[in-house]
N, C-alpha and C positions, 0 to 999 in steps of 0.2 A: 327280126324277120316278121313281115306282115303278110299273112296269107289273104287271099281273096275272100275266104270263108273261115270263120273261127277267130281265135284270139291271137294277138301278136305275142311273140316270145323274145326274150332277151338272153344273150349268151355273153358271158364274161370270160376273157382269156386268162390263162395262167400268168405267172410273173414273166417279165422280160428276161431274155437270155442274150448275152453278148456284152458289148461295151456301151458307154453313154452315147457314143457317136453312131453306133450301128447295132441296134438291138432288134430282136424278133420276138413275137409271141404267136401262139397258135390257139385257135378256137374252133370247135366243131359245132355244126348246126344241122339238124335234119329238116330238109325241105319237104313239105307235104305235096301231094299230087295237086295239080292245078296251078294257076298263076299265083305268084308271090312276089313281093318286093323285098329285096335284101338291102338293108341300110347299114353302113359301117361308120363307126365313130371311134376316134382314139383320143384319150385324154392323158396328158402327162404333166408332171409337176416340176417346176424350176424353183430351186431354193435361191432366193435373192442374194444371200450372203456368198453363194458360190460365184456370183458374177464378178465380185471384187472390183466394182466400179461405183464409186461414191456418187458421181454425177448421175448415173443411171438410177441409183436408189432414190435420189432427190426427185428426179422426174417421175418415177413411179409413185412416190409419196403424193405428189400433186394430183395424181389421178385418183387417189384414195383419201380425199379430204384431209390432206397433210398428215396422214398416219403412216407409220413405218410399215412397208409391205414386206412380209416374211416369205411368202410363196406365191407363185403364179401357176394356176392350173390352165393349161392350154388345151382346148378341145378342137379337133379337126374332124369334120364330117364330109361325106361325099357331096352333099348339097348344103348350101347356106354359108359356106366359108368358115374360116377359123374364128374362134372367139376366145376370150380369156377371162379368168376370174382372179382378181387381186385379193389376197387374203392377208389381213394385217395382224400384227402381234396381239391386238385386243380381240381378235376373232371376227371382226367385221369383214364382209366380202363385197367387192365391187365388180360387176360385170362390165367389161369393155370390149369393143370390137378389136380383133387382133391388129387391124390396120392402124388403130390408134397407138398401139404399142410400137408398131413398126415406124410410125411417124416420129417417135421420140428416140429412135435408134435401137430399140430392143430387138435382139436376135436370139432365138432359142436353139 
Protein backbone atom coordinates (compact mmCIF):
# COMPACT_ATOMS: atom_id res chain seq x y z
CA UNK A 1 0.00 0.00 0.00
CA UNK A 2 1.43 3.36 -1.01
CA UNK A 3 -0.06 6.35 0.82
CA UNK A 4 0.13 9.87 -0.60
CA UNK A 5 1.99 10.84 2.57
CA UNK A 6 4.17 8.61 4.70
CA UNK A 7 5.87 5.33 3.98
CA UNK A 8 4.66 2.41 1.92
CA UNK A 9 3.73 -0.83 3.67
CA UNK A 10 3.80 -4.45 2.59
CA UNK A 11 1.36 -7.12 3.72
CA UNK A 12 1.94 -10.84 3.19
CA UNK A 13 -0.96 -13.28 3.23
CA UNK A 14 -1.09 -16.51 5.12
CA UNK A 15 -0.75 -19.91 3.46
CA UNK A 16 -3.01 -20.93 0.64
CA UNK A 17 -6.11 -22.94 1.45
CA UNK A 18 -7.82 -25.24 -1.01
CA UNK A 19 -6.56 -27.32 -3.90
CA UNK A 20 -3.78 -26.73 -6.41
CA UNK A 21 -6.35 -25.69 -9.01
CA UNK A 22 -8.46 -23.46 -6.76
CA UNK A 23 -6.80 -21.97 -3.69
CA UNK A 24 -7.40 -18.79 -1.72
CA UNK A 25 -5.44 -16.64 0.71
CA UNK A 26 -6.44 -13.67 2.85
CA UNK A 27 -4.51 -10.57 3.82
CA UNK A 28 -5.62 -7.52 5.78
CA UNK A 29 -4.32 -3.99 5.36
CA UNK A 30 -5.28 -0.79 7.13
CA UNK A 31 -5.68 2.13 4.74
CA UNK A 32 -4.75 5.55 6.09
CA UNK A 33 -6.96 8.56 5.59
CA UNK A 34 -6.38 10.39 2.33
CA UNK A 35 -5.45 9.06 -1.09
CA UNK A 36 -3.54 5.79 -1.36
CA UNK A 37 -2.61 3.35 -4.10
CA UNK A 38 -3.20 -0.33 -3.43
CA UNK A 39 -1.01 -2.66 -5.47
CA UNK A 40 -1.51 -6.42 -5.47
CA UNK A 41 1.02 -9.04 -6.53
CA UNK A 42 0.88 -12.81 -6.26
CA UNK A 43 3.79 -15.21 -6.57
CA UNK A 44 3.56 -18.97 -6.78
CA UNK A 45 6.08 -21.72 -7.45
CA UNK A 46 5.82 -24.56 -9.97
CA UNK A 47 8.04 -27.58 -9.39
CA UNK A 48 9.29 -28.60 -12.83
CA UNK A 49 9.40 -32.32 -11.92
CA UNK A 50 5.64 -32.17 -11.37
CA UNK A 51 5.14 -31.26 -15.04
CA UNK A 52 6.18 -34.76 -16.14
CA UNK A 53 7.07 -33.41 -19.57
CA UNK A 54 10.65 -34.08 -20.68
CA UNK A 55 10.33 -31.90 -23.80
CA UNK A 56 9.22 -28.96 -21.65
CA UNK A 57 12.14 -29.51 -19.26
CA UNK A 58 14.50 -29.32 -22.23
CA UNK A 59 12.90 -26.08 -23.48
CA UNK A 60 13.14 -24.54 -20.01
CA UNK A 61 16.78 -25.56 -19.80
CA UNK A 62 17.54 -23.58 -22.98
CA UNK A 63 16.17 -20.45 -21.28
CA UNK A 64 18.52 -21.07 -18.32
CA UNK A 65 21.85 -21.38 -20.16
CA UNK A 66 21.35 -25.14 -20.54
CA UNK A 67 21.04 -25.76 -16.79
CA UNK A 68 18.31 -27.99 -15.39
CA UNK A 69 15.43 -25.87 -14.11
CA UNK A 70 14.06 -27.11 -10.78
CA UNK A 71 11.37 -24.52 -10.01
CA UNK A 72 9.62 -21.61 -11.64
CA UNK A 73 8.39 -18.66 -9.58
CA UNK A 74 5.56 -16.92 -11.40
CA UNK A 75 4.66 -13.38 -10.30
CA UNK A 76 1.47 -11.67 -11.40
CA UNK A 77 0.80 -8.02 -10.63
CA UNK A 78 -2.07 -5.70 -11.45
CA UNK A 79 0.26 -3.67 -13.65
CA UNK A 80 3.24 -4.79 -15.67
CA UNK A 81 2.05 -8.26 -16.63
CA UNK A 82 3.27 -11.63 -15.46
CA UNK A 83 6.93 -12.50 -15.15
CA UNK A 84 8.81 -15.60 -14.16
CA UNK A 85 12.05 -16.61 -12.49
CA UNK A 86 13.61 -19.91 -13.49
CA UNK A 87 15.64 -21.42 -10.64
CA UNK A 88 18.18 -24.12 -11.48
CA UNK A 89 19.50 -27.02 -9.44
CA UNK A 90 22.75 -25.10 -8.92
CA UNK A 91 20.84 -22.16 -7.43
CA UNK A 92 21.13 -19.77 -10.38
CA UNK A 93 18.05 -17.78 -11.33
CA UNK A 94 16.98 -16.34 -14.65
CA UNK A 95 14.24 -13.71 -15.01
CA UNK A 96 12.10 -14.16 -18.12
CA UNK A 97 8.84 -12.60 -19.28
CA UNK A 98 5.92 -14.98 -18.80
CA UNK A 99 5.13 -14.49 -22.51
CA UNK A 100 8.42 -16.24 -23.30
CA UNK A 101 7.32 -19.26 -21.27
CA UNK A 102 3.94 -19.25 -22.99
CA UNK A 103 5.69 -19.19 -26.37
CA UNK A 104 7.37 -22.53 -25.59
CA UNK A 105 4.10 -24.08 -24.43
CA UNK A 106 4.42 -23.65 -20.64
CA UNK A 107 1.10 -23.42 -18.79
CA UNK A 108 0.92 -23.12 -15.03
